[in-house]
matplotlib code that plots the C-alpha trace (Angstrom):
import matplotlib.pyplot as plt

x = [0.0, 2.9, 4.2, 0.7, 0.4, 3.9, 3.0, -0.3, 1.5, 4.1, 1.3, -0.6, 2.5, 2.8, -0.9, -1.2, 2.2, 3.1, 2.2, -1.4, -1.7, -0.4, -2.8, -5.8, -4.7, -3.7, -7.0, -8.8, -6.7, -7.2, -11.0, -11.2, -9.2, -11.2, -14.5, -13.1, -13.4, -17.2, -17.5, -15.9, -17.6, -21.0, -20.8, -23.9, -25.8, -25.2, -26.7, -29.7, -30.2, -29.8, -32.6, -34.8, -34.3, -35.1, -38.6, -38.1, -41.7, -40.6, -41.6, -38.0, -36.5, -34.8, -35.5, -34.6, -34.6, -31.4, -31.1, -31.3, -28.8, -26.3, -27.2, -26.7, -23.3, -22.5, -23.6, -20.7, -18.1, -18.8, -17.3, -14.2, -12.1, -13.6, -12.5, -9.6, -8.4, -8.0, -6.3, -3.9, -3.0, -2.2, -0.3, 2.1, 2.0, 1.5, -1.1, -0.1, -1.8, -5.1, -4.3, -3.6, -6.9, -8.6, -6.8, -7.6, -11.3, -11.6, -9.9, -11.9, -15.2, -14.4, -13.8, -17.0, -18.9, -17.4, -18.2, -21.9, -22.3, -21.0, -23.0, -26.4, -25.5, -24.5, -26.8, -28.9, -32.2, -32.4, -35.4, -36.7, -36.6, -33.5, -31.2, -27.6, -24.6, -21.1, -17.6, -18.4, -21.4, -19.8, -16.8, -19.1, -21.5, -19.1, -15.8, -17.1, -16.4, -12.6, -12.7, -15.0, -12.1, -11.6, -15.2, -14.9, -11.8, -13.6, -16.6, -14.4, -12.3, -15.4, -17.3, -14.3, -13.4, -17.0, -16.9, -13.8, -13.8, -17.6, -18.7, -16.5, -14.0, -16.9, -18.7, -15.5, -15.1, -18.6, -18.1, -14.6, -15.9, -18.9, -16.8, -14.1, -16.5, -19.5, -18.1, -20.7, -19.7, -18.6, -21.0, -24.0, -23.0, -22.6, -26.2, -27.8, -25.9, -27.0, -30.7, -30.4, -28.5, -31.0, -34.0, -32.5, -30.5, -33.1, -35.3, -32.8, -31.6, -35.0, -35.1, -31.3, -31.8, -34.8, -32.8, -29.8, -31.9, -33.0, -29.9, -27.0, -28.1, -28.9, -25.6, -23.5, -25.1, -24.9, -21.2, -20.6, -22.5, -20.3, -17.2, -18.3, -18.4, -14.7, -14.0, -16.1, -14.3, -11.0, -12.3, -9.5, -6.9, -8.4, -6.3, -3.1, -4.2, -5.0, -1.6, 0.1, -1.8, -0.9, 2.7, 3.1, 1.9, 4.9, 7.7, 8.9, 7.5, 10.0, 9.5, 7.7, 6.3, 5.1, 5.0, 7.9, 8.2, 7.1, 8.6, 6.7, 6.3, 4.7, 2.2, 1.4, 1.3, -0.8, -3.1, -3.9, -4.1, -6.5, -8.5, -9.1, -9.8, -12.4, -14.3, -13.6, -13.2, -11.7, -12.4, -15.6, -17.9, -20.2, -21.5, -23.1, -25.5, -26.0, -27.0, -30.2, -31.3, -34.6, -33.2, -32.9, -30.0, -26.5, -25.1, -27.6, -26.8, -23.1, -23.5, -25.3, -22.7, -19.8, -21.2, -20.4, -16.7, -17.2, -19.4, -17.3, -13.9, -14.2, -16.9, -16.8, -13.1, -12.3, -14.2, -12.1, -8.8, -9.3, -10.4, -7.1, -4.9, -6.7, -6.6, -2.9, -3.4, -1.6, 1.7, 0.9, 1.8, -1.7, -2.9, -6.0, -9.5, -8.0, -6.5, -9.9, -11.4, -8.6, -9.5, -13.2, -12.5, -10.4, -13.3, -16.1, -14.6, -16.2, -18.8, -16.2, -15.3, -19.0, -19.8, -16.9, -17.6, -21.3, -20.4, -17.9, -20.5, -23.2, -20.8, -19.6, -23.1, -24.3, -21.1, -22.2, -25.5, -24.0, -21.4, -24.0, -25.4, -21.9, -21.1, -24.6, -24.3, -20.8, -22.0, -25.1, -22.8, -20.6, -23.2, -26.6, -29.8, -30.2, -27.1, -28.6, -30.5, -27.6, -25.3, -27.6, -27.8, -24.0, -23.6, -25.8, -24.0, -20.6, -21.5, -21.3, -18.2, -16.6, -17.7, -16.0, -13.0, -9.4, -9.4, -5.8, -5.3, -8.8, -8.2, -4.9, -6.5, -9.6, -7.4, -5.4, -8.5, -9.9, -6.9, -7.2, -10.8, -9.5, -7.3, -10.1, -12.3, -9.6, -8.7, -12.3, -12.8, -9.8, -11.0, -14.5, -13.5, -14.5, -18.0, -18.1, -16.9, -19.4, -22.4, -21.3, -21.0, -24.4, -26.0, -24.4, -26.1, -29.5, -31.2, -32.6, -29.2, -28.5, -24.7]
y = [0.0, 2.3, 2.1, 2.8, 5.9, 7.0, 6.5, 8.5, 11.2, 11.5, 11.4, 14.1, 16.4, 15.8, 16.4, 19.4, 20.7, 23.8, 22.2, 21.6, 25.0, 26.6, 24.6, 25.6, 29.2, 29.3, 27.9, 30.5, 33.3, 31.9, 31.7, 35.2, 36.8, 34.8, 36.0, 39.6, 39.8, 39.4, 37.5, 40.4, 43.1, 41.6, 40.6, 42.7, 41.4, 37.9, 38.9, 40.3, 37.1, 35.1, 37.1, 36.7, 33.0, 32.3, 30.9, 28.4, 28.8, 29.2, 26.7, 26.0, 22.5, 21.4, 20.2, 23.0, 26.8, 28.6, 30.0, 26.6, 25.2, 27.8, 27.1, 23.4, 24.2, 26.5, 23.9, 21.8, 24.6, 26.6, 24.2, 23.5, 25.3, 28.6, 28.1, 25.7, 26.2, 29.9, 29.6, 27.0, 29.2, 32.2, 30.0, 28.7, 31.4, 34.5, 37.3, 37.5, 34.1, 35.8, 38.2, 35.2, 33.6, 36.7, 36.6, 32.9, 33.6, 36.4, 34.2, 31.2, 33.1, 32.6, 28.9, 28.4, 30.3, 28.1, 24.9, 25.8, 26.9, 23.6, 21.7, 23.2, 23.1, 19.4, 18.0, 14.9, 13.6, 10.1, 7.7, 9.1, 12.7, 13.7, 16.3, 15.0, 17.2, 18.0, 17.3, 13.6, 14.7, 17.7, 15.5, 12.8, 15.1, 17.8, 16.1, 12.8, 9.1, 9.3, 11.3, 9.0, 7.6, 11.1, 11.4, 7.9, 9.0, 12.1, 10.1, 7.5, 10.0, 12.0, 9.0, 7.9, 11.4, 12.1, 9.5, 11.1, 14.8, 15.1, 12.6, 10.9, 13.8, 16.2, 14.0, 13.7, 17.5, 17.9, 15.3, 16.7, 20.3, 19.4, 17.1, 19.7, 22.6, 20.9, 17.5, 15.6, 12.0, 11.1, 8.3, 10.5, 13.0, 10.2, 8.8, 12.3, 13.0, 9.7, 10.5, 14.0, 12.9, 10.1, 12.5, 14.8, 12.6, 9.9, 12.6, 13.2, 16.5, 18.3, 17.8, 18.6, 21.8, 22.8, 22.3, 24.0, 27.0, 27.6, 26.6, 27.9, 31.6, 31.5, 29.9, 32.1, 35.3, 34.2, 33.6, 36.8, 38.7, 37.3, 38.0, 41.6, 42.1, 41.3, 43.6, 46.5, 46.1, 46.5, 49.0, 51.5, 48.8, 47.6, 49.9, 48.7, 45.0, 45.4, 47.0, 44.1, 41.6, 43.2, 43.9, 40.3, 38.9, 40.3, 40.2, 37.7, 37.8, 37.5, 35.2, 36.8, 35.4, 31.9, 32.5, 30.7, 33.2, 32.8, 33.3, 34.9, 31.4, 30.0, 32.9, 32.2, 28.4, 28.2, 31.1, 29.5, 26.0, 26.8, 29.2, 26.4, 23.9, 26.3, 27.4, 24.3, 26.4, 24.0, 20.8, 20.2, 19.5, 22.6, 22.2, 18.9, 20.8, 23.7, 21.2, 20.5, 24.2, 25.2, 27.2, 27.0, 29.5, 28.2, 31.7, 32.9, 29.9, 30.5, 34.0, 32.7, 29.9, 32.3, 34.0, 30.8, 31.6, 35.2, 34.5, 31.6, 33.2, 37.0, 37.2, 34.3, 33.4, 37.1, 37.3, 34.6, 35.9, 39.5, 38.4, 36.4, 39.3, 42.1, 40.4, 39.5, 35.9, 34.8, 35.4, 33.1, 29.8, 28.4, 26.7, 25.2, 25.9, 26.9, 29.9, 31.1, 30.4, 32.5, 35.4, 35.3, 34.6, 37.7, 39.9, 37.8, 35.9, 32.4, 33.1, 33.1, 29.5, 28.5, 30.5, 29.0, 25.5, 25.6, 27.2, 24.5, 21.8, 23.3, 24.0, 20.4, 19.0, 21.0, 19.8, 16.2, 17.1, 18.9, 16.3, 13.5, 15.1, 15.0, 11.5, 10.2, 11.7, 10.2, 6.8, 7.0, 7.9, 4.8, 2.2, 3.4, 4.6, 1.5, 2.3, 5.5, 4.1, 1.8, 4.8, 6.8, 3.9, 3.6, 7.3, 7.4, 4.4, 6.1, 9.2, 7.6, 5.7, 8.9, 10.6, 8.0, 7.0, 8.0, 9.5, 10.7, 8.3, 8.9, 12.6, 12.2, 9.9, 12.1, 15.2, 13.4, 12.2, 15.7, 17.0, 14.2, 15.2, 18.6, 17.2, 15.8, 18.9, 21.4, 19.6, 19.6, 23.3, 24.2, 22.0, 23.3, 27.0, 27.9, 26.8, 28.7, 31.9, 31.4, 30.9, 34.0, 36.2, 35.0, 35.8, 39.2, 40.0, 39.2, 42.1, 39.9, 38.9, 42.6, 42.6]
z = [0.0, 0.7, -2.8, -4.2, -2.0, -3.1, -6.8, -6.5, -4.6, -7.4, -10.0, -8.1, -8.1, -11.9, -12.9, -10.6, -11.5, -13.6, -17.0, -15.9, -14.3, -17.5, -19.6, -17.5, -17.3, -20.9, -22.2, -20.2, -21.7, -25.2, -24.8, -23.2, -26.0, -28.6, -27.0, -27.0, -23.2, -23.5, -20.1, -18.1, -20.1, -19.7, -16.0, -15.1, -18.1, -16.7, -13.4, -15.2, -17.1, -13.9, -12.2, -15.2, -15.2, -11.6, -11.9, -14.7, -16.0, -19.6, -22.2, -23.3, -23.3, -20.1, -16.6, -14.1, -14.2, -15.4, -11.9, -10.2, -12.7, -11.5, -7.8, -8.4, -9.9, -7.0, -4.5, -5.7, -6.0, -2.8, -0.3, 1.7, -0.9, 0.1, 3.8, 3.9, 0.4, 0.6, 4.0, 2.7, -0.3, 1.9, 4.5, 1.8, -0.9, 1.3, 0.7, -2.9, -3.5, -3.1, -6.0, -8.3, -7.2, -8.4, -11.8, -12.1, -11.4, -14.0, -16.7, -15.5, -16.4, -20.0, -19.5, -17.5, -20.2, -22.9, -21.0, -20.5, -24.2, -25.3, -22.7, -23.9, -27.6, -27.6, -24.9, -25.3, -23.8, -22.4, -22.5, -19.2, -20.5, -18.5, -20.2, -20.4, -21.1, -20.1, -21.5, -22.4, -24.5, -26.3, -27.0, -28.4, -30.4, -31.2, -32.0, -33.5, -33.1, -33.3, -30.0, -28.1, -26.0, -24.7, -23.5, -21.9, -20.0, -18.7, -17.5, -15.9, -14.0, -13.1, -11.8, -9.6, -8.4, -7.4, -4.6, -3.2, -3.7, -3.9, -1.3, 1.3, 1.7, 2.1, 4.7, 6.6, 6.6, 8.0, 10.7, 11.7, 11.9, 14.1, 16.3, 16.9, 17.6, 19.2, 20.2, 18.1, 17.5, 14.0, 13.7, 14.6, 11.9, 9.4, 10.1, 9.9, 6.7, 5.2, 5.9, 4.6, 1.5, 0.8, 1.1, -1.6, -3.9, -4.5, -6.0, -8.8, -10.3, -10.0, -6.2, -5.8, -7.9, -5.8, -2.5, -4.0, -5.2, -1.6, 0.5, -1.6, -1.7, 2.1, 3.1, 0.9, 2.0, 5.7, 5.4, 3.4, 6.1, 8.9, 6.8, 6.3, 10.0, 10.1, 7.1, 8.5, 11.9, 10.2, 7.5, 7.9, 7.2, 3.9, 1.6, 3.4, 3.1, -0.6, -1.2, 0.6, -1.5, -4.8, -3.8, -2.5, -5.8, -7.6, -5.0, -2.4, 1.1, 3.9, 6.8, 9.7, 12.9, 12.1, 8.4, 6.6, 3.7, 0.1, -3.4, -6.3, -7.8, -4.7, -4.7, -8.3, -8.1, -4.9, -5.9, -9.3, -7.9, -5.0, -7.2, -9.7, -6.8, -5.5, -8.6, -10.8, -14.0, -16.6, -14.7, -16.7, -13.7, -13.8, -17.4, -16.4, -14.3, -16.8, -19.5, -17.7, -17.7, -19.3, -22.2, -26.0, -26.0, -25.2, -25.0, -22.4, -20.2, -20.7, -19.4, -16.4, -15.8, -15.9, -12.7, -10.8, -11.0, -10.0, -7.1, -5.8, -5.9, -6.4, -3.7, -1.3, -1.4, -1.1, 2.2, 3.6, 2.2, 3.3, 6.8, 7.1, 5.8, 7.7, 11.1, 10.6, 11.6, 8.4, 10.2, 13.2, 11.6, 11.9, 8.8, 7.2, 8.5, 11.8, 10.1, 8.9, 12.4, 14.0, 11.7, 12.5, 16.2, 16.6, 15.6, 17.1, 20.0, 20.5, 17.8, 15.0, 15.3, 15.5, 12.3, 10.3, 11.5, 10.6, 7.2, 6.5, 7.4, 5.2, 2.4, 2.4, 2.6, -0.5, -2.3, -1.7, -3.4, -6.3, -7.0, -6.9, -10.2, -11.7, -10.7, -11.8, -15.2, -15.7, -14.6, -16.9, -19.8, -19.1, -18.2, -19.3, -17.6, -15.5, -13.5, -12.1, -9.2, -8.3, -8.3, -6.0, -3.5, -3.5, -3.1, 0.0, 1.5, 1.0, 3.0, 6.6, 5.5, 4.7, 7.9, 10.1, 8.0, 7.6, 4.1, 3.6, 0.7, -0.7, -0.7, -2.5, -5.1, -5.7, -6.0, -8.7, -10.5, -10.4, -12.3, -14.8, -15.5, -16.7, -19.5, -21.8, -21.0, -21.9, -25.1, -26.1, -25.4, -27.5, -30.4, -30.2, -29.7, -33.3, -32.5, -29.2, -30.9, -33.8, -31.5, -29.5, -32.6, -33.8, -30.4, -30.4, -33.7, -32.3, -30.7, -27.9, -26.8, -25.8, -25.7]

ax = plt.figure().add_subplot(projection="3d")
ax.plot(x, y, z, "-o")
ax.set_aspect("equal")
plt.show()
């Protein structure tokens, strides 16, 4: 087992190394330039479309409202990466890592837009009327038979990764947070999570989207509100903190207190890596949810989808990062979720830890729901519609196992598979970029598109 762990660890370092980060970042830049910076220039238009698509009462093809499609996507992306991931990036890369997370998010908006455009344009409908889409389908229907092996690889990596990064690891995060803060036994959290997950997941994407549409906005706004308390308390220090973040992005940060110091490369590498881990731009997961949206316009859904990256990183991750920098706890040597808790605790003694722990638990639970959609669609692509219910049962059973288990190896394996998902997706986006650009230009010419 030791040699297997060593092999996976080496593979993880390779797939999440500089070549992968350059490929993800480079693809985003290529798409952004090809789209003539449309995602950034039409950010407010995207929010307008999101608000207009919140009820899902239109007669367009699809299963869930455009709003709930985004909420389902956000339920999977707003998770431990927003609390633990940001803290880890700053702990290793210094305050400058937050700047590179912002850059990654802005570039990632183009990637998310392109993914959703392809997902809706090339989606299919199965025999039960479910709308299927995502990288495996736009590879199959957009690139042709000679590329089917690429779609197979994405679905395989996605199905396997979902049980790790989207299920057992998240359940373990919930159980650990609640045990540390409230001394709740791991087994009890596992049982409760099993029941809650079963109640939602067995209802399929429509029920998941309905729950996500209610829970995600509430949990995100509650966490943002708590974070704003920290920011307002240190309001006078915000200009100084922003200056430190930008300066640290382009110059080494000396060791201070418990902080070991960081080079420019560490700031870039960890900022980009944790930014991608948090918002999943380029991994190919989010378009699976957006393919089910009630819309006949791929471009409109793409403009809504790109908001996921903005909300996840520019808003939610920034709250965490600014709280850590403003309070000065980044120099203490504390790492992980404990660093975020320390930042909130400094402003709200005793309450800070409670708020972060509850947020981490709820974020992780919604990630379990969102990733169940991704895993289910990958399994259906591989084994057909009859495999769906078997998958749902296995998904539910895996939750308490994750809550009570030692998942160091599972985390490593899932993180590796997560990166491997990105390769087929990025190749497909580059090959299909002419279609993406063409659909965008055609939509721009229509008066109804309004951009």
